[in-house]
C-alpha positions as semicolon CSV with decimal commas, in nm:
position;residue;x (nm);y (nm);z (nm)
1;M;2,285;5,571;5,372
2;T;1,940;5,659;5,546
3;Q;1,575;5,430;5,577
4;R;1,435;5,587;5,238
5;T;1,697;5,525;5,040
6;A;1,751;5,170;5,155
7;S;1,432;5,110;5,081
8;S;1,361;5,264;4,787
9;M;1,720;5,079;4,674
10;L;1,524;4,737;4,787
11;S;1,178;4,841;4,620
12;G;1,377;4,887;4,269
13;S;1,567;4,581;4,337
14;H;1,181;4,411;4,370
15;A;1,057;4,591;4,052
16;T;1,382;4,512;3,847
17;L;1,324;4,123;3,982
18;L;0,974;4,103;3,873
19;A;1,057;4,292;3,527
20;F;1,269;4,000;3,494
21;L;0,982;3,747;3,555
22;A;0,729;3,943;3,346
23;L;0,983;3,911;3,084
24;S;1,018;3,550;3,061
25;A;0,660;3,481;3,093
26;V;0,544;3,712;2,859
27;W;0,811;3,585;2,579
28;G;0,769;3,225;2,704
29;A;0,427;3,333;2,690
30;S;0,448;3,441;2,308
31;F;0,440;3,079;2,143
32;L;0,110;2,995;2,304
33;F;-0,011;3,304;2,172
34;I;0,078;3,220;1,806
35;K;-0,018;2,912;1,821
36;V;-0,417;2,993;1,940
37;G;-0,406;3,314;1,685
38;L;-0,342;3,062;1,397
39;E;-0,656;2,930;1,447
40;G;-0,813;3,199;1,320
41;L;-0,537;3,353;1,118
42;S;-0,268;3,268;0,817
43;P;0,081;3,332;0,942
44;A;0,061;3,624;0,783
45;Q;-0,177;3,757;0,935
46;V;-0,061;3,667;1,318
47;V;0,250;3,877;1,235
48;V;0,106;4,158;1,095
49;G;-0,122;4,206;1,404
50;R;0,128;4,146;1,588
51;V;0,392;4,412;1,461
52;L;0,111;4,648;1,445
53;F;-0,024;4,600;1,817
54;G;0,384;4,613;1,882
55;A;0,396;4,969;1,709
56;L;0,113;5,091;1,858
57;A;0,215;4,995;2,216
58;L;0,536;5,174;2,157
59;A;0,434;5,496;2,024
60;A;0,200;5,508;2,283
61;I;0,493;5,456;2,543
62;M;0,723;5,729;2,301
63;T;0,421;6,012;2,314
64;V;0,326;5,921;2,693
65;T;0,736;6,007;2,798
66;R;0,765;6,271;2,523
67;R;1,082;6,109;2,413
68;R;1,183;6,210;2,090
69;W;1,134;6,029;1,708
70;P;1,496;6,068;1,583
71;R;1,508;6,215;1,246
72;E;1,845;6,108;1,104
73;G;1,781;5,888;0,780
74;R;2,021;5,706;0,848
75;V;1,864;5,565;1,168
76;W;1,490;5,495;0,970
77;G;1,769;5,334;0,751
78;H;1,939;5,135;1,022
79;M;1,590;5,046;1,175
80;L;1,432;4,917;0,877
81;V;1,708;4,664;0,812
82;V;1,647;4,572;1,193
83;G;1,313;4,585;1,165
84;I;1,313;4,342;0,848
85;F;1,551;4,084;1,039
86;F;1,460;4,130;1,385
87;C;1,061;4,098;1,315
88;A;0,927;4,019;0,953
89;I;1,152;3,783;0,912
90;P;1,151;3,588;1,197
91;F;0,788;3,633;1,328
92;T;0,687;3,499;0,976
93;L;0,902;3,169;1,000
94;F;0,796;3,112;1,404
95;A;0,409;3,175;1,293
96;W;0,442;2,960;0,994
97;A;0,689;2,673;1,224
98;E;0,403;2,695;1,456
99;Q;0,155;2,535;1,187
100;Y;0,339;2,237;1,226
101;V;0,497;2,157;1,536
102;P;0,411;2,253;1,943
103;S;0,429;2,595;2,077
104;S;0,665;2,419;2,326
105;L;0,902;2,297;2,120
106;A;0,953;2,649;1,924
107;S;1,026;2,836;2,228
108;I;1,252;2,562;2,315
109;Y;1,425;2,624;1,961
110;N;1,413;3,015;2,062
111;A;1,694;2,906;2,270
112;T;1,923;2,870;1,989
113;T;1,961;3,241;1,895
114;P;2,297;3,264;2,106
115;I;2,386;2,968;1,945
116;M;2,310;3,150;1,596
117;T;2,467;3,447;1,681
118;L;2,809;3,258;1,747
119;V;2,814;3,112;1,406
120;L;2,728;3,436;1,210
121;T;2,985;3,646;1,380
122;P;3,262;3,593;1,188
123;L;3,061;3,640;0,900
124;V;2,906;3,985;0,996
125;L;3,183;4,151;1,210
126;R;3,482;4,022;0,962
127;T;3,767;4,133;1,239
128;E;3,617;3,902;1,519
129;R;3,695;3,601;1,642
130;L;3,583;3,313;1,825
131;G;3,835;3,188;2,052
132;R;3,865;2,815;2,195
133;T;3,605;2,895;2,437
134;R;3,341;3,005;2,189
135;T;3,404;2,780;1,953
136;A;3,392;2,467;2,212
137;G;3,001;2,660;2,339
138;L;2,931;2,651;1,952
139;V;2,962;2,276;1,880
140;V;2,769;2,204;2,227
141;G;2,491;2,451;2,089
142;I;2,492;2,241;1,755
143;L;2,553;1,936;1,964
144;G;2,173;2,035;2,139
145;V;2,052;2,128;1,839
146;I;2,060;1,793;1,678
147;V;1,947;1,675;2,002
148;L;1,625;1,858;1,992
149;S;1,558;1,805;1,671
150;G;1,531;1,453;1,768
151;P;1,613;1,322;1,415
152;W;1,570;0,906;1,519
153;E;1,224;0,968;1,519
154;L;1,149;1,137;1,212
155;I;1,313;0,800;0,975
156;G;1,013;0,683;0,840
157;S;0,766;0,922;1,003
158;S;0,444;1,068;0,767
159;D;0,539;1,351;0,920
160;L;0,912;1,388;0,789
161;A;0,799;1,654;0,473
162;S;0,614;1,875;0,677
163;T;0,844;1,875;1,044
164;I;1,159;1,903;0,936
165;P;1,093;2,240;0,687
166;A;0,919;2,352;1,054
167;Q;1,221;2,295;1,237
168;L;1,427;2,461;0,975
169;A;1,248;2,759;0,998
170;C;1,256;2,785;1,380
171;L;1,657;2,769;1,291
172;G;1,618;3,030;1,014
173;A;1,433;3,273;1,290
174;T;1,718;3,257;1,580
175;A;1,944;3,303;1,281
176;S;1,766;3,602;1,191
177;Y;1,755;3,730;1,511
178;G;2,141;3,688;1,534
179;F;2,237;3,820;1,250
180;A;1,975;4,165;1,366
181;G;2,195;4,175;1,667
182;L;2,543;4,183;1,515
183;Y;2,400;4,443;1,254
184;M;2,267;4,602;1,531
185;R;2,630;4,592;1,747
186;R;2,805;4,723;1,406
187;F;2,574;4,955;1,303
188;V;2,343;5,056;1,590
189;S;2,492;5,038;1,915
190;G;2,691;5,384;1,877
191;L;2,361;5,574;1,763
192;P;2,247;5,888;2,066
193;Y;1,885;5,675;2,114
194;D;1,786;5,473;2,416
195;A;1,636;5,144;2,376
196;V;1,283;5,230;2,397
197;T;1,311;5,493;2,102
198;L;1,528;5,237;1,871
199;S;1,255;4,968;1,952
200;S;0,954;5,228;1,855
201;V;1,155;5,302;1,510
202;Q;1,195;4,923;1,486
203;L;0,889;4,791;1,497
204;T;0,756;5,148;1,314
205;M;0,955;5,043;1,028
206;A;0,917;4,691;1,044
207;S;0,491;4,780;1,049
208;V;0,553;4,933;0,729
209;V;0,731;4,636;0,551
210;V;0,499;4,403;0,661
211;L;0,175;4,658;0,546
212;V;0,350;4,645;0,227
213;L;0,389;4,264;0,161
214;S;0,047;4,224;0,303
215;P;-0,143;4,193;-0,001
216;L;0,088;3,951;-0,087
217;D;0,131;3,731;0,169
218;A;-0,205;3,786;0,441
219;R;-0,516;3,716;0,225
220;G;-0,727;3,438;0,273
221;P;-1,017;3,378;0,503
222;I;-1,011;3,557;0,857
223;S;-1,217;3,385;1,178
224;L;-1,184;3,637;1,507
225;N;-1,311;3,502;1,815
226;A;-1,238;3,634;2,211
227;P;-0,909;3,358;2,245
228;V;-0,815;3,460;1,889
229;V;-0,846;3,836;1,943
230;L;-0,697;3,861;2,295
231;S;-0,391;3,657;2,186
232;I;-0,272;3,890;1,878
233;V;-0,371;4,161;2,150
234;A;-0,118;4,013;2,410
235;L;0,150;3,878;2,162
236;G;0,187;4,271;2,021
237;V;0,130;4,516;2,286
238;A;0,329;4,271;2,580
239;G;0,544;4,024;2,396
240;T;0,696;4,287;2,128
241;G;0,584;4,627;2,299
242;V;0,582;4,656;2,627
243;A;0,846;4,369;2,690
244;Y;1,133;4,608;2,528
245;V;1,120;4,863;2,819
246;W;1,146;4,549;3,084
247;Y;1,394;4,471;2,895
248;T;1,575;4,763;2,910
249;R;1,491;4,835;3,310
250;V;1,715;4,443;3,286
251;M;1,953;4,544;3,111
252;R;2,039;4,889;3,315
253;D;1,946;4,769;3,636
254;W;2,149;4,362;3,602
255;G;2,397;4,469;3,283
256;A;2,377;4,215;2,976
257;A;2,518;3,871;3,099
258;R;2,257;3,857;3,422
259;A;1,957;4,020;3,159
260;S;2,052;3,765;2,882
261;T;1,923;3,478;3,116
262;V;1,598;3,501;3,027
263;T;1,685;3,310;2,778
264;Y;1,630;3,028;3,002
265;L;1,352;3,081;3,180
266;A;1,124;3,125;2,831
267;P;1,127;2,805;2,741
268;V;1,024;2,650;3,050
269;V;0,750;2,886;3,026
270;G;0,660;2,815;2,661
271;V;0,683;2,460;2,771
272;A;0,438;2,416;3,027
273;L;0,210;2,679;2,871
274;G;0,224;2,430;2,567
275;V;0,130;2,135;2,800
276;L;-0,126;2,295;3,039
277;V;-0,282;2,483;2,800
278;L;-0,292;2,311;2,475
279;G;-0,261;1,942;2,607
280;E;0,032;1,932;2,433
281;S;0,335;1,637;2,474
282;V;0,712;1,659;2,497
283;H;0,950;1,440;2,403
284;W;1,220;1,338;2,644
285;Y;1,503;1,532;2,351
286;E;1,361;1,818;2,325
287;P;1,360;1,947;2,691
288;V;1,752;1,729;2,703
289;G;1,821;1,869;2,374
290;G;1,748;2,266;2,517
291;A;1,936;2,192;2,805
292;I;2,283;2,084;2,572
293;V;2,204;2,395;2,382
294;I;2,190;2,628;2,705
295;A;2,523;2,429;2,870
296;G;2,674;2,552;2,521
297;I;2,594;2,881;2,623
298;L;2,736;2,860;2,915
299;V;3,054;2,720;2,804
300;S;3,068;2,989;2,509
301;Q;3,051;3,277;2,800
302;G;3,361;3,110;2,992
303;M;3,075;3,084;3,262
304;L;3,123;2,659;3,359
305;R;3,489;2,712;3,359
306;V;3,628;2,767;3,688
307;R;3,956;2,931;3,603
308;R;3,984;3,213;3,289
309;D;4,243;3,435;3,171
310;S;4,186;3,798;3,180
311;R;4,288;3,896;2,800
312;A;4,031;3,568;2,685
313;Q;3,721;3,752;2,885
314;S;3,850;4,040;2,770
315;D;3,845;3,886;2,374
316;E;3,512;3,755;2,424
317;A;3,252;4,019;2,660
318;S;3,149;4,169;2,323
319;A;2,997;3,831;2,269
320;D;2,793;3,853;2,576
321;E;2,632;4,156;2,446
322;T;2,566;4,099;2,123
323;S;2,375;3,788;2,259
324;A;2,230;3,973;2,454
325;I;2,113;4,246;2,285
326;A;1,985;3,954;2,001
327;L;1,804;3,843;2,254
328;R;1,565;4,129;2,262
329;R;1,279;4,007;2,091
330;S;1,164;3,806;2,037
331;A;1,024;3,672;2,124
332;T;0,961;3,583;1,913
């Protein structure tokens, strides 16, 4: 191997690592951007801005890289479904929820996406069974969600009427991500287009949906200032647009399993920014519950077991890929 080749490989490795760290930071910061955006916009208006800026960013990338837009109607039809469940619904639910819960808590809830994917797998992919390992991971993950919600803190609380629906909205958002990931695995994974192209079509269709609905749900006063505008632009361009390009590179160079570990770092960033920038408080059970959820993910992937038989590993490898697809978001 020549010195130039070795240097090139090292440089590529560093670039992938930087893309992974940037992805973790941007997806973790997305919840901060949503919170700041809500200071001048309604939840639906935040979603419209986010999706439009994300779609424009990816359309620009498509133009610069001279990628071809799909012409098949079925591709646009499938991506319409993905755009609804991967963008419109979860983005709206998270934005609405952050009116009542801290951005740090929302970022922790976002880590439940792989657990929700496990819950929905037998319903969407009826030929696929969870198996013992993934069932055990699911049980651990559900326990983590219970701890994360801190139900003992809600007894007699005056915030009960708003906090519980907001936390359920966060879970509804991750369930939507999970369904979208499974749908993509079933109907989109075999299409002859790369992730950037499919993401561009996805956000284009999501833009159509949110714009059609905007006269109904995006009305109301708008109060714009520099923090609000910059947050929505960053949320759309970086967190919803460019992040997909970074994720594609990490997936290509590291594989689905290692790329999915971004879900472990993003909540750390989200919690840190919520505390340091917004002055939010974090209760002990929130990071503990999040850690249990992550443990459930690791158990479901067989990463906490010393030995696995090859048959079990083969049967459950597809779930890792699906979880990785579902984490492409989401950012929220």
